[in-house]
The first five atom37 places (N, CA, C, CB, O) and aatype in JSON, in Angstrom:
{
  "aatype": [19, 3, 9, 3, 11, 7, 16, 7, 5, 19, 11, 19, 1, 1, 13, 19, 7, 19, 3, 3, 4, 7, 16, 19, 9, 2, 14, 12, 9, 19, 6, 7, 5, 9, 8, 7, 7, 10, 16, 6, 7, 13, 0, 9, 0, 13, 12, 5, 6, 9, 0, 18, 3, 6, 2, 7, 2, 4, 10, 15, 15, 2, 13, 16, 6, 18, 10, 19, 14, 16, 0, 19, 6, 16, 14, 1, 17, 6, 10, 3, 1, 16, 19, 16, 14, 15, 14, 8, 8, 14, 9, 7, 0, 11, 7, 19, 7, 6, 15, 0, 2, 19, 7, 15, 14, 0, 0, 13, 19, 2, 0, 19, 19, 3, 0, 10, 15, 8, 10, 7, 19, 1, 8, 9, 3, 12, 14, 9, 16, 14, 17, 11, 9, 17, 11, 9, 10, 1, 3, 8, 7, 9, 16, 6],
  "atom_mask": [
    [1, 1, 1, 1, 1],
    [1, 1, 1, 1, 1],
    [1, 1, 1, 1, 1],
    [1, 1, 1, 1, 1],
    [1, 1, 1, 1, 1],
    [1, 1, 1, 0, 1],
    [1, 1, 1, 1, 1],
    [1, 1, 1, 0, 1],
    [1, 1, 1, 1, 1],
    [1, 1, 1, 1, 1],
    [1, 1, 1, 1, 1],
    [1, 1, 1, 1, 1],
    [1, 1, 1, 1, 1],
    [1, 1, 1, 1, 1],
    [1, 1, 1, 1, 1],
    [1, 1, 1, 1, 1],
    [1, 1, 1, 0, 1],
    [1, 1, 1, 1, 1],
    [1, 1, 1, 1, 1],
    [1, 1, 1, 1, 1],
    [1, 1, 1, 1, 1],
    [1, 1, 1, 0, 1],
    [1, 1, 1, 1, 1],
    [1, 1, 1, 1, 1],
    [1, 1, 1, 1, 1],
    [1, 1, 1, 1, 1],
    [1, 1, 1, 1, 1],
    [1, 1, 1, 1, 1],
    [1, 1, 1, 1, 1],
    [1, 1, 1, 1, 1],
    [1, 1, 1, 1, 1],
    [1, 1, 1, 0, 1],
    [1, 1, 1, 1, 1],
    [1, 1, 1, 1, 1],
    [1, 1, 1, 1, 1],
    [1, 1, 1, 0, 1],
    [1, 1, 1, 0, 1],
    [1, 1, 1, 1, 1],
    [1, 1, 1, 1, 1],
    [1, 1, 1, 1, 1],
    [1, 1, 1, 0, 1],
    [1, 1, 1, 1, 1],
    [1, 1, 1, 1, 1],
    [1, 1, 1, 1, 1],
    [1, 1, 1, 1, 1],
    [1, 1, 1, 1, 1],
    [1, 1, 1, 1, 1],
    [1, 1, 1, 1, 1],
    [1, 1, 1, 1, 1],
    [1, 1, 1, 1, 1],
    [1, 1, 1, 1, 1],
    [1, 1, 1, 1, 1],
    [1, 1, 1, 1, 1],
    [1, 1, 1, 1, 1],
    [1, 1, 1, 1, 1],
    [1, 1, 1, 0, 1],
    [1, 1, 1, 1, 1],
    [1, 1, 1, 1, 1],
    [1, 1, 1, 1, 1],
    [1, 1, 1, 1, 1],
    [1, 1, 1, 1, 1],
    [1, 1, 1, 1, 1],
    [1, 1, 1, 1, 1],
    [1, 1, 1, 1, 1],
    [1, 1, 1, 1, 1],
    [1, 1, 1, 1, 1],
    [1, 1, 1, 1, 1],
    [1, 1, 1, 1, 1],
    [1, 1, 1, 1, 1],
    [1, 1, 1, 1, 1],
    [1, 1, 1, 1, 1],
    [1, 1, 1, 1, 1],
    [1, 1, 1, 1, 1],
    [1, 1, 1, 1, 1],
    [1, 1, 1, 1, 1],
    [1, 1, 1, 1, 1],
    [1, 1, 1, 1, 1],
    [1, 1, 1, 1, 1],
    [1, 1, 1, 1, 1],
    [1, 1, 1, 1, 1],
    [1, 1, 1, 1, 1],
    [1, 1, 1, 1, 1],
    [1, 1, 1, 1, 1],
    [1, 1, 1, 1, 1],
    [1, 1, 1, 1, 1],
    [1, 1, 1, 1, 1],
    [1, 1, 1, 1, 1],
    [1, 1, 1, 1, 1],
    [1, 1, 1, 1, 1],
    [1, 1, 1, 1, 1],
    [1, 1, 1, 1, 1],
    [1, 1, 1, 0, 1],
    [1, 1, 1, 1, 1],
    [1, 1, 1, 1, 1],
    [1, 1, 1, 0, 1],
    [1, 1, 1, 1, 1],
    [1, 1, 1, 0, 1],
    [1, 1, 1, 1, 1],
    [1, 1, 1, 1, 1],
    [1, 1, 1, 1, 1],
    [1, 1, 1, 1, 1],
    [1, 1, 1, 1, 1],
    [1, 1, 1, 0, 1],
    [1, 1, 1, 1, 1],
    [1, 1, 1, 1, 1],
    [1, 1, 1, 1, 1],
    [1, 1, 1, 1, 1],
    [1, 1, 1, 1, 1],
    [1, 1, 1, 1, 1],
    [1, 1, 1, 1, 1],
    [1, 1, 1, 1, 1],
    [1, 1, 1, 1, 1],
    [1, 1, 1, 1, 1],
    [1, 1, 1, 1, 1],
    [1, 1, 1, 1, 1],
    [1, 1, 1, 1, 1],
    [1, 1, 1, 1, 1],
    [1, 1, 1, 1, 1],
    [1, 1, 1, 1, 1],
    [1, 1, 1, 0, 1],
    [1, 1, 1, 1, 1],
    [1, 1, 1, 1, 1],
    [1, 1, 1, 1, 1],
    [1, 1, 1, 1, 1],
    [1, 1, 1, 1, 1],
    [1, 1, 1, 1, 1],
    [1, 1, 1, 1, 1],
    [1, 1, 1, 1, 1],
    [1, 1, 1, 1, 1],
    [1, 1, 1, 1, 1],
    [1, 1, 1, 1, 1],
    [1, 1, 1, 1, 1],
    [1, 1, 1, 1, 1],
    [1, 1, 1, 1, 1],
    [1, 1, 1, 1, 1],
    [1, 1, 1, 1, 1],
    [1, 1, 1, 1, 1],
    [1, 1, 1, 1, 1],
    [1, 1, 1, 1, 1],
    [1, 1, 1, 1, 1],
    [1, 1, 1, 0, 1],
    [1, 1, 1, 1, 1],
    [1, 1, 1, 1, 1],
    [1, 1, 1, 1, 1]
  ],
  "atom_positions": [
    [[-13.24, 20.69, -4.06], [-13.09, 19.31, -3.65], [-14.29, 18.51, -4.13], [-12.93, 19.2, -2.13], [-15.39, 19.03, -4.3]],
    [[-14.04, 17.23, -4.32], [-15.11, 16.27, -4.6], [-15.15, 15.29, -3.44], [-14.89, 15.53, -5.96], [-14.1, 14.92, -2.9]],
    [[-16.34, 14.88, -3.04], [-16.51, 13.94, -1.93], [-17.24, 12.71, -2.43], [-17.28, 14.6, -0.76], [-18.32, 12.81, -3.01]],
    [[-16.65, 11.55, -2.22], [-17.26, 10.29, -2.59], [-18.3, 9.93, -1.53], [-16.2, 9.16, -2.73], [-17.96, 9.72, -0.37]],
    [[-19.57, 9.86, -1.93], [-20.65, 9.61, -0.98], [-20.6, 8.21, -0.38], [-21.97, 9.82, -1.65], [-21.13, 7.99, 0.7]],
    [[-19.98, 7.28, -1.07], [-19.92, 5.91, -0.57], [-18.8, 5.66, 0.42], [0.0, 0.0, 0.0], [-18.92, 4.8, 1.29]],
    [[-17.7, 6.41, 0.29], [-16.53, 6.15, 1.14], [-16.15, 7.33, 2.02], [-15.36, 5.79, 0.28], [-15.42, 7.14, 3.0]],
    [[-16.62, 8.52, 1.72], [-16.2, 9.71, 2.46], [-14.86, 10.25, 2.01], [0.0, 0.0, 0.0], [-14.35, 11.21, 2.59]],
    [[-14.28, 9.65, 1.0], [-12.98, 10.09, 0.49], [-13.11, 11.46, -0.16], [-12.4, 9.07, -0.52], [-14.03, 11.71, -0.94]],
    [[-12.18, 12.36, 0.19], [-12.16, 13.71, -0.38], [-11.07, 13.76, -1.44], [-11.92, 14.79, 0.73], [-9.95, 13.32, -1.21]],
    [[-11.41, 14.3, -2.6], [-10.42, 14.5, -3.67], [-10.32, 16.0, -3.92], [-10.82, 13.72, -4.98], [-11.32, 16.68, -4.15]],
    [[-9.1, 16.49, -3.88], [-8.87, 17.9, -4.16], [-8.89, 18.06, -5.68], [-7.51, 18.41, -3.55], [-8.01, 17.58, -6.38]],
    [[-9.9, 18.74, -6.16], [-10.06, 18.93, -7.6], [-9.05, 19.93, -8.15], [-11.48, 19.41, -7.91], [-8.46, 19.73, -9.21]],
    [[-8.86, 21.03, -7.4], [-7.95, 22.08, -7.87], [-7.45, 22.88, -6.69], [-8.66, 23.01, -8.89], [-8.2, 23.18, -5.76]],
    [[-6.17, 23.23, -6.72], [-5.59, 24.09, -5.7], [-4.66, 25.06, -6.41], [-4.83, 23.26, -4.6], [-3.71, 24.66, -7.09]],
    [[-4.94, 26.35, -6.24], [-4.12, 27.39, -6.85], [-3.44, 28.15, -5.71], [-4.98, 28.36, -7.75], [-4.11, 28.64, -4.8]],
    [[-2.12, 28.25, -5.78], [-1.36, 28.95, -4.76], [-0.53, 30.07, -5.36], [0.0, 0.0, 0.0], [0.13, 29.88, -6.38]],
    [[-0.57, 31.23, -4.73], [0.24, 32.37, -5.15], [1.11, 32.75, -3.95], [-0.65, 33.59, -5.63], [0.6, 32.97, -2.85]],
    [[2.4, 32.82, -4.17], [3.33, 33.09, -3.09], [4.16, 34.32, -3.4], [4.24, 31.87, -2.84], [4.27, 34.74, -4.56]],
    [[4.74, 34.89, -2.37], [5.64, 36.03, -2.52], [6.85, 35.8, -1.63], [4.92, 37.38, -2.16], [6.8, 36.01, -0.42]],
    [[7.95, 35.36, -2.25], [9.18, 35.16, -1.48], [10.19, 36.26, -1.82], [9.78, 33.76, -1.76], [11.4, 36.08, -1.66]],
    [[9.68, 37.38, -2.28], [10.57, 38.48, -2.62], [11.36, 38.15, -3.89], [0.0, 0.0, 0.0], [10.84, 37.51, -4.8]],
    [[12.59, 38.6, -3.93], [13.45, 38.33, -5.08], [13.76, 36.84, -5.13], [14.75, 39.16, -5.01], [14.26, 36.27, -4.16]],
    [[13.46, 36.2, -6.25], [13.69, 34.76, -6.41], [15.13, 34.53, -6.83], [12.7, 34.15, -7.46], [15.59, 35.06, -7.84]],
    [[15.84, 33.75, -6.04], [17.23, 33.43, -6.35], [17.29, 32.2, -7.27], [18.03, 33.18, -5.06], [18.0, 32.22, -8.27]],
    [[16.55, 31.15, -6.92], [16.55, 29.92, -7.7], [15.1, 29.46, -7.87], [17.42, 28.8, -7.02], [14.53, 28.89, -6.94]],
    [[14.48, 29.69, -9.04], [13.07, 29.35, -9.23], [12.74, 27.88, -8.98], [12.66, 29.71, -10.63], [11.67, 27.57, -8.45]],
    [[13.63, 26.98, -9.34], [13.37, 25.55, -9.14], [13.3, 25.22, -7.64], [14.45, 24.7, -9.82], [12.43, 24.45, -7.22]],
    [[14.19, 25.79, -6.85], [14.17, 25.55, -5.41], [12.9, 26.15, -4.8], [15.43, 26.16, -4.74], [12.27, 25.52, -3.94]],
    [[12.53, 27.34, -5.23], [11.32, 27.98, -4.71], [10.1, 27.1, -5.02], [11.14, 29.39, -5.33], [9.27, 26.86, -4.14]],
    [[9.98, 26.64, -6.25], [8.84, 25.79, -6.62], [8.82, 24.51, -5.79], [8.89, 25.44, -8.12], [7.76, 24.07, -5.35]],
    [[9.98, 23.9, -5.58], [10.07, 22.69, -4.76], [9.66, 22.94, -3.32], [0.0, 0.0, 0.0], [8.97, 22.12, -2.71]],
    [[10.09, 24.07, -2.77], [9.71, 24.41, -1.4], [8.19, 24.59, -1.28], [10.43, 25.68, -0.95], [7.59, 24.15, -0.3]],
    [[7.6, 25.23, -2.27], [6.16, 25.45, -2.22], [5.41, 24.13, -2.42], [5.73, 26.47, -3.3], [4.42, 23.88, -1.73]],
    [[5.87, 23.3, -3.34], [5.24, 21.98, -3.52], [5.31, 21.18, -2.22], [5.92, 21.19, -4.67], [4.33, 20.57, -1.79]],
    [[6.48, 21.17, -1.59], [6.64, 20.44, -0.34], [5.76, 20.99, 0.77], [0.0, 0.0, 0.0], [5.15, 20.23, 1.52]],
    [[5.69, 22.31, 0.88], [4.84, 22.93, 1.9], [3.37, 22.64, 1.68], [0.0, 0.0, 0.0], [2.64, 22.38, 2.64]],
    [[2.92, 22.69, 0.43], [1.52, 22.38, 0.14], [1.21, 20.92, 0.4], [1.19, 22.73, -1.32], [0.13, 20.58, 0.89]],
    [[2.16, 20.05, 0.08], [1.95, 18.63, 0.35], [1.87, 18.36, 1.84], [3.08, 17.79, -0.28], [1.05, 17.55, 2.28]],
    [[2.69, 19.03, 2.63], [2.61, 18.89, 4.08], [1.29, 19.48, 4.6], [3.81, 19.58, 4.76], [0.68, 18.91, 5.5]],
    [[0.86, 20.61, 4.04], [-0.44, 21.16, 4.42], [-1.58, 20.21, 4.11], [0.0, 0.0, 0.0], [-2.52, 20.08, 4.89]],
    [[-1.49, 19.54, 2.97], [-2.47, 18.5, 2.59], [-2.46, 17.38, 3.63], [-2.15, 17.94, 1.17], [-3.52, 16.92, 4.06]],
    [[-1.26, 16.93, 4.02], [-1.15, 15.86, 5.0], [-1.72, 16.27, 6.35], [0.32, 15.44, 5.16], [-2.42, 15.49, 7.0]],
    [[-1.44, 17.49, 6.77], [-1.97, 17.99, 8.04], [-3.5, 18.0, 8.01], [-1.44, 19.42, 8.33], [-4.14, 17.6, 8.98]],
    [[-4.07, 18.45, 6.91], [-5.52, 18.59, 6.81], [-6.23, 17.25, 6.7], [-5.88, 19.43, 5.61], [-7.32, 17.08, 7.26]],
    [[-5.63, 16.29, 6.0], [-6.36, 15.06, 5.67], [-5.82, 13.77, 6.28], [-6.39, 14.9, 4.22], [-6.53, 12.77, 6.29]],
    [[-4.58, 13.76, 6.77], [-3.99, 12.47, 7.11], [-3.35, 12.38, 8.49], [-2.98, 12.14, 6.11], [-3.47, 11.34, 9.15]],
    [[-2.7, 13.41, 8.93], [-1.79, 13.26, 10.07], [-2.44, 13.64, 11.39], [-0.57, 14.1, 9.85], [-3.07, 14.69, 11.53]],
    [[-2.25, 12.74, 12.36], [-2.76, 12.98, 13.7], [-1.86, 12.26, 14.69], [-4.25, 12.51, 13.84], [-1.49, 11.1, 14.47]],
    [[-1.51, 12.92, 15.75], [-0.78, 12.28, 16.82], [-1.81, 11.94, 17.89], [0.39, 13.19, 17.38], [-2.34, 12.83, 18.57]],
    [[-2.07, 10.66, 18.03], [-3.11, 10.2, 18.96], [-2.47, 9.58, 20.2], [-4.04, 9.17, 18.27], [-1.38, 9.0, 20.14]],
    [[-3.16, 9.71, 21.32], [-2.68, 9.17, 22.59], [-3.79, 8.33, 23.22], [-2.24, 10.31, 23.56], [-4.97, 8.61, 23.04]],
    [[-3.39, 7.29, 23.97], [-4.38, 6.52, 24.71], [-4.68, 7.2, 26.04], [-3.9, 5.06, 24.92], [-4.13, 8.26, 26.34]],
    [[-5.54, 6.57, 26.84], [-5.96, 7.18, 28.11], [-4.82, 7.34, 29.11], [-7.06, 6.36, 28.72], [-4.95, 8.1, 30.08]],
    [[-3.7, 6.62, 28.91], [-2.54, 6.73, 29.8], [-1.47, 7.67, 29.27], [-1.95, 5.37, 30.02], [-0.4, 7.79, 29.87]],
    [[-1.74, 8.33, 28.16], [-0.79, 9.26, 27.59], [0.25, 8.64, 26.68], [0.0, 0.0, 0.0], [1.22, 9.29, 26.31]],
    [[0.07, 7.37, 26.32], [0.99, 6.7, 25.41], [0.69, 7.09, 23.98], [0.92, 5.18, 25.58], [-0.47, 7.09, 23.55]],
    [[1.73, 7.42, 23.24], [1.56, 7.83, 21.84], [1.16, 6.63, 20.99], [2.86, 8.48, 21.29], [1.84, 5.6, 21.01]],
    [[0.08, 6.77, 20.27], [-0.4, 5.7, 19.39], [0.04, 5.9, 17.95], [-1.92, 5.62, 19.45], [-0.21, 5.05, 17.09]],
    [[0.69, 7.01, 17.68], [1.13, 7.34, 16.32], [2.65, 7.36, 16.27], [0.54, 8.71, 15.85], [3.26, 8.36, 15.87]],
    [[3.25, 6.28, 16.69], [4.7, 6.27, 16.88], [5.51, 5.88, 15.65], [5.03, 5.36, 17.99], [6.74, 5.89, 15.7]],
    [[4.83, 5.52, 14.56], [5.57, 5.17, 13.35], [4.73, 5.52, 12.12], [5.95, 3.65, 13.34], [3.59, 5.97, 12.25]],
    [[5.29, 5.31, 10.95], [4.62, 5.75, 9.73], [3.48, 4.84, 9.28], [5.62, 5.85, 8.63], [2.88, 5.09, 8.24]],
    [[3.16, 3.79, 10.04], [1.94, 3.03, 9.73], [0.73, 3.7, 10.37], [2.06, 1.58, 10.22], [-0.4, 3.51, 9.91]],
    [[0.95, 4.49, 11.42], [-0.14, 5.23, 12.05], [-0.11, 6.73, 11.72], [-0.09, 5.05, 13.55], [-1.15, 7.37, 11.67]],
    [[1.08, 7.27, 11.49], [1.24, 8.69, 11.16], [1.54, 8.75, 9.67], [2.37, 9.38, 12.02], [2.68, 8.52, 9.26]],
    [[0.55, 9.06, 8.88], [0.64, 8.91, 7.44], [1.4, 10.05, 6.77], [-0.73, 8.81, 6.85], [1.34, 11.2, 7.19]],
    [[2.11, 9.7, 5.72], [2.87, 10.65, 4.91], [2.37, 10.5, 3.47], [4.44, 10.4, 5.01], [2.36, 9.39, 2.94]],
    [[1.95, 11.59, 2.84], [1.42, 11.47, 1.48], [2.51, 11.12, 0.47], [0.74, 12.77, 1.07], [3.66, 11.54, 0.58]],
    [[2.11, 10.34, -0.52], [2.99, 10.02, -1.64], [2.49, 10.78, -2.86], [3.03, 8.48, -1.91], [1.53, 11.54, -2.77]],
    [[3.14, 10.57, -3.99], [2.7, 11.21, -5.22], [1.3, 10.76, -5.62], [3.68, 10.91, -6.35], [0.6, 11.47, -6.34]],
    [[0.88, 9.59, -5.17], [-0.46, 9.08, -5.5], [-1.55, 9.94, -4.86], [-0.61, 7.61, -5.04], [-2.54, 10.28, -5.51]],
    [[-1.37, 10.29, -3.58], [-2.4, 11.06, -2.87], [-2.3, 12.56, -3.12], [-2.3, 10.8, -1.38], [-3.3, 13.27, -3.03]],
    [[-1.12, 13.04, -3.42], [-0.89, 14.48, -3.51], [-1.55, 15.09, -4.74], [0.61, 14.77, -3.53], [-1.35, 14.6, -5.85]],
    [[-2.34, 16.15, -4.54], [-2.97, 16.81, -5.69], [-1.93, 17.5, -6.58], [-4.0, 17.84, -5.21], [-0.77, 17.67, -6.2]],
    [[-2.36, 17.89, -7.75], [-1.52, 18.7, -8.63], [-1.68, 20.15, -8.21], [-1.89, 18.49, -10.15], [-2.8, 20.64, -8.09]],
    [[-0.57, 20.81, -8.0], [-0.6, 22.2, -7.55], [-0.48, 23.14, -8.75], [0.53, 22.47, -6.53], [0.34, 22.91, -9.64]],
    [[-1.29, 24.18, -8.76], [-1.16, 25.25, -9.76], [-0.57, 26.45, -9.04], [-2.56, 25.6, -10.43], [-1.18, 27.0, -8.13]],
    [[0.63, 26.85, -9.46], [1.36, 27.89, -8.73], [1.6, 29.13, -9.57], [2.67, 27.35, -8.25], [1.74, 29.08, -10.79]],
    [[1.64, 30.24, -8.88], [2.04, 31.51, -9.47], [2.73, 32.28, -8.36], [0.81, 32.3, -10.07], [2.73, 31.86, -7.2]],
    [[3.31, 33.4, -8.7], [3.96, 34.2, -7.66], [3.88, 35.68, -7.98], [5.42, 33.78, -7.49], [3.7, 36.09, -9.13]],
    [[4.02, 36.42, -6.94], [4.17, 37.86, -7.04], [5.49, 38.18, -6.35], [2.95, 38.64, -6.4], [5.94, 37.42, -5.49]],
    [[6.11, 39.27, -6.72], [7.42, 39.6, -6.15], [7.38, 40.98, -5.5], [8.52, 39.54, -7.24], [7.22, 42.0, -6.18]],
    [[7.51, 40.98, -4.19], [7.65, 42.21, -3.42], [8.97, 42.08, -2.67], [6.43, 42.44, -2.43], [9.03, 41.41, -1.64]],
    [[10.03, 42.71, -3.17], [11.33, 42.57, -2.52], [11.3, 42.99, -1.05], [12.38, 43.38, -3.27], [10.68, 43.99, -0.68]],
    [[11.99, 42.22, -0.22], [12.09, 42.55, 1.2], [13.03, 43.74, 1.4], [12.58, 41.33, 2.01], [14.14, 43.75, 0.86]],
    [[12.6, 44.72, 2.17], [13.5, 45.85, 2.46], [14.56, 45.49, 3.51], [12.69, 47.06, 2.94], [15.46, 46.28, 3.79]],
    [[14.46, 44.29, 4.1], [15.36, 43.87, 5.17], [16.46, 42.93, 4.7], [14.57, 43.21, 6.26], [17.21, 42.4, 5.52]],
    [[16.56, 42.72, 3.41], [17.57, 41.81, 2.86], [18.27, 42.51, 1.7], [16.92, 40.46, 2.39], [17.61, 43.19, 0.92]],
    [[19.58, 42.37, 1.58], [20.31, 43.13, 0.56], [19.85, 42.88, -0.88], [21.76, 42.8, 0.66], [19.94, 43.78, -1.71]],
    [[19.37, 41.67, -1.18], [18.87, 41.43, -2.55], [17.35, 41.31, -2.6], [19.49, 40.17, -3.13], [16.79, 41.02, -3.66]],
    [[16.68, 41.52, -1.47], [15.22, 41.51, -1.45], [14.58, 40.14, -1.26], [0.0, 0.0, 0.0], [13.37, 40.01, -1.43]],
    [[15.37, 39.12, -0.9], [14.83, 37.76, -0.74], [14.07, 37.62, 0.58], [15.95, 36.72, -0.82], [14.36, 38.32, 1.56]],
    [[13.11, 36.71, 0.59], [12.35, 36.36, 1.8], [12.35, 34.85, 1.93], [10.88, 36.93, 1.75], [12.78, 34.14, 1.02]],
    [[11.86, 34.35, 3.04], [11.71, 32.91, 3.23], [10.55, 32.38, 2.42], [0.0, 0.0, 0.0], [9.61, 33.11, 2.11]],
    [[10.62, 31.1, 2.07], [9.55, 30.5, 1.27], [9.14, 29.14, 1.8], [9.98, 30.38, -0.17], [8.05, 28.66, 1.46]],
    [[9.96, 28.5, 2.61], [9.74, 27.11, 2.98], [8.46, 26.81, 3.72], [0.0, 0.0, 0.0], [7.86, 25.76, 3.5]],
    [[8.02, 27.71, 4.6], [6.86, 27.39, 5.43], [5.58, 28.11, 5.03], [7.17, 27.69, 6.84], [4.51, 27.79, 5.54]],
    [[5.67, 29.05, 4.15], [4.47, 29.83, 3.82], [3.35, 28.95, 3.28], [4.8, 30.91, 2.8], [2.18, 29.18, 3.59]],
    [[3.7, 27.97, 2.49], [2.65, 27.13, 1.88], [1.95, 26.23, 2.87], [3.25, 26.29, 0.78], [0.76, 25.95, 2.72]],
    [[2.66, 25.75, 3.9], [1.98, 24.83, 4.82], [1.33, 25.54, 6.0], [2.96, 23.83, 5.33], [0.75, 24.88, 6.86]],
    [[1.41, 26.85, 6.05], [0.72, 27.59, 7.1], [-0.74, 27.84, 6.72], [1.43, 28.93, 7.38], [-1.64, 27.6, 7.53]],
    [[-0.98, 28.29, 5.51], [-2.34, 28.62, 5.09], [-3.1, 27.5, 4.43], [0.0, 0.0, 0.0], [-4.33, 27.5, 4.43]],
    [[-2.39, 26.54, 3.85], [-3.1, 25.51, 3.07], [-3.99, 24.59, 3.89], [-2.1, 24.68, 2.34], [-5.06, 24.24, 3.4]],
    [[-3.63, 24.18, 5.12], [-4.58, 23.32, 5.85], [-5.95, 23.99, 6.04], [-4.0, 22.96, 7.21], [-6.98, 23.34, 5.89]],
    [[-5.95, 25.27, 6.36], [-7.22, 25.98, 6.53], [-7.98, 26.03, 5.21], [-6.99, 27.39, 7.06], [-9.2, 25.91, 5.2]],
    [[-7.27, 26.22, 4.1], [-7.94, 26.26, 2.8], [-8.59, 24.92, 2.48], [-6.94, 26.63, 1.69], [-9.72, 24.87, 1.99]],
    [[-7.88, 23.82, 2.77], [-8.45, 22.49, 2.52], [-9.68, 22.25, 3.4], [-7.4, 21.4, 2.79], [-10.72, 21.81, 2.91]],
    [[-9.56, 22.54, 4.68], [-10.67, 22.32, 5.61], [-11.87, 23.17, 5.21], [-10.26, 22.63, 7.05], [-13.0, 22.68, 5.2]],
    [[-11.64, 24.43, 4.89], [-12.74, 25.3, 4.49], [-13.41, 24.82, 3.22], [-12.25, 26.72, 4.31], [-14.63, 24.96, 3.07]],
    [[-12.64, 24.25, 2.29], [-13.24, 23.72, 1.06], [-14.16, 22.55, 1.37], [-12.15, 23.29, 0.07], [-15.24, 22.43, 0.78]],
    [[-13.75, 21.68, 2.28], [-14.59, 20.53, 2.65], [-15.83, 21.0, 3.41], [-13.79, 19.52, 3.5], [-16.94, 20.54, 3.13]],
    [[-15.64, 21.9, 4.35], [-16.78, 22.43, 5.11], [-17.76, 23.11, 4.15], [-16.31, 23.43, 6.2], [-18.97, 22.95, 4.28]],
    [[-17.23, 23.87, 3.19], [-18.09, 24.52, 2.21], [-18.87, 23.49, 1.39], [-17.26, 25.41, 1.28], [-20.05, 23.68, 1.11]],
    [[-18.2, 22.4, 1.01], [-18.88, 21.35, 0.22], [-19.99, 20.68, 1.02], [-17.87, 20.31, -0.24], [-20.95, 20.16, 0.44]],
    [[-19.87, 20.68, 2.34], [-20.89, 20.05, 3.19], [-21.79, 21.05, 3.89], [-20.22, 19.17, 4.22], [-22.62, 20.67, 4.72]],
    [[-21.64, 22.33, 3.57], [-22.41, 23.37, 4.28], [-23.91, 23.23, 4.08], [-21.97, 24.74, 3.81], [-24.69, 23.62, 4.95]],
    [[-24.33, 22.67, 2.95], [-25.77, 22.48, 2.72], [-26.38, 21.49, 3.72], [-26.02, 21.98, 1.29], [-27.61, 21.41, 3.84]],
    [[-25.52, 20.74, 4.43], [-26.0, 19.81, 5.46], [-25.94, 20.45, 6.84], [-25.16, 18.52, 5.45], [-26.27, 19.81, 7.84]],
    [[-25.53, 21.71, 6.9], [-25.41, 22.4, 8.18], [-24.04, 22.25, 8.82], [0.0, 0.0, 0.0], [-23.84, 22.67, 9.95]],
    [[-23.09, 21.65, 8.11], [-21.74, 21.49, 8.64], [-21.05, 22.84, 8.68], [-20.92, 20.48, 7.79], [-21.01, 23.56, 7.69]],
    [[-20.5, 23.18, 9.84], [-19.79, 24.45, 10.01], [-18.36, 24.24, 10.49], [-20.54, 25.34, 10.99], [-17.56, 25.17, 10.47]],
    [[-18.03, 23.02, 10.92], [-16.7, 22.74, 11.45], [-16.42, 21.24, 11.38], [-16.57, 23.26, 12.91], [-17.31, 20.42, 11.63]],
    [[-15.17, 20.89, 11.05], [-14.7, 19.51, 11.12], [-13.27, 19.57, 11.66], [-14.77, 18.79, 9.7], [-12.44, 20.32, 11.15]],
    [[-13.0, 18.78, 12.69], [-11.64, 18.74, 13.24], [-10.7, 18.03, 12.27], [-11.63, 18.02, 14.61], [-11.08, 17.05, 11.62]],
    [[-9.47, 18.54, 12.18], [-8.45, 17.88, 11.39], [-7.9, 16.71, 12.19], [-7.31, 18.87, 11.0], [-7.88, 16.75, 13.42]],
    [[-7.45, 15.68, 11.52], [-7.46, 15.5, 10.08], [-8.86, 15.1, 9.6], [-6.43, 14.44, 9.67], [-9.61, 14.41, 10.29]],
    [[-9.17, 15.54, 8.41], [-10.46, 15.23, 7.81], [-10.33, 13.87, 7.12], [-10.92, 16.35, 6.79], [-10.02, 13.78, 5.93]],
    [[-10.56, 12.84, 7.88], [-10.43, 11.47, 7.37], [-11.7, 11.04, 6.64], [-10.1, 10.49, 8.52], [-12.78, 11.59, 6.9]],
    [[-11.58, 10.07, 5.75], [-12.78, 9.55, 5.09], [-13.83, 9.06, 6.1], [-12.41, 8.4, 4.15], [-15.03, 9.22, 5.86]],
    [[-13.39, 8.49, 7.21], [-14.33, 8.0, 8.22], [-15.17, 9.14, 8.79], [-13.57, 7.29, 9.35], [-16.38, 8.99, 8.95]],
    [[-14.55, 10.28, 9.08], [-15.3, 11.42, 9.61], [-16.32, 11.92, 8.6], [-14.33, 12.56, 9.99], [-17.46, 12.21, 8.95]],
    [[-15.91, 12.02, 7.35], [-16.83, 12.5, 6.31], [-17.96, 11.5, 6.1], [-16.07, 12.73, 4.99], [-19.12, 11.89, 5.99]],
    [[-17.62, 10.22, 6.05], [-18.64, 9.19, 5.86], [-19.68, 9.25, 6.97], [-18.0, 7.8, 5.8], [-20.87, 9.12, 6.71]],
    [[-19.22, 9.44, 8.24], [-20.16, 9.54, 9.35], [-21.08, 10.75, 9.2], [-19.4, 9.6, 10.68], [-22.27, 10.66, 9.51]],
    [[-20.55, 11.87, 8.75], [-21.39, 13.05, 8.53], [-22.43, 12.75, 7.47], [-20.53, 14.27, 8.11], [-23.61, 13.06, 7.65]],
    [[-22.01, 12.14, 6.37], [-22.95, 11.8, 5.3], [-23.98, 10.79, 5.77], [-22.21, 11.25, 4.08], [-25.16, 10.91, 5.46]],
    [[-23.54, 9.77, 6.52], [-24.46, 8.75, 7.04], [-25.49, 9.39, 7.96], [-23.68, 7.66, 7.8], [-26.68, 9.06, 7.88]],
    [[-25.05, 10.3, 8.84], [-25.96, 10.94, 9.77], [-27.02, 11.78, 9.06], [-25.19, 11.81, 10.75], [-28.07, 12.08, 9.62]],
    [[-26.73, 12.17, 7.8], [-27.7, 12.94, 7.01], [-28.37, 12.08, 5.95], [-27.02, 14.12, 6.35], [-29.05, 12.61, 5.07]],
    [[-28.19, 10.76, 6.02], [-28.84, 9.83, 5.1], [-28.35, 9.93, 3.67], [0.0, 0.0, 0.0], [-29.13, 9.7, 2.74]],
    [[-27.08, 10.26, 3.47], [-26.59, 10.49, 2.12], [-25.66, 9.39, 1.63], [-25.87, 11.8, 2.06], [-25.39, 9.34, 0.43]],
    [[-25.17, 8.5, 2.47], [-24.22, 7.47, 2.01], [-24.89, 6.51, 1.05], [-23.63, 6.7, 3.19], [-26.1, 6.27, 1.1]],
    [[-24.05, 5.97, 0.18], [-24.57, 5.01, -0.83], [-24.58, 3.61, -0.27], [-23.74, 5.05, -2.12], [-24.99, 2.68, -0.96]]
  ]
}
């Protein structure tokens, strides 16, 4: 990841994902599922939060507060796969839809924490918004 010192904006420089959905029935569908899952993982890590006020009212009730990434924000994914057929399915297929969005948020967060580890950062709550990063940089005298 790259971090803009002036704004706190995080840019994902590169993301490589390797998946195993067993026997691939339709490669285009598999790739689409993985792209969608990674994009949702990106959104979970950097954009999406369900916030509540002190009375328990949801403050993220529409898409102006609960952000959804577009092609502009979404990084380019580099994908590969390995194939280990499932012994529990007649043709060896496995699920693929959710595997990408389970592990990717942690990968994104760990990349940002690693980029800021020289400042003593060991944890950042999701979503990792530019405001949170900017405050960390400001507190260490690094903002432009």
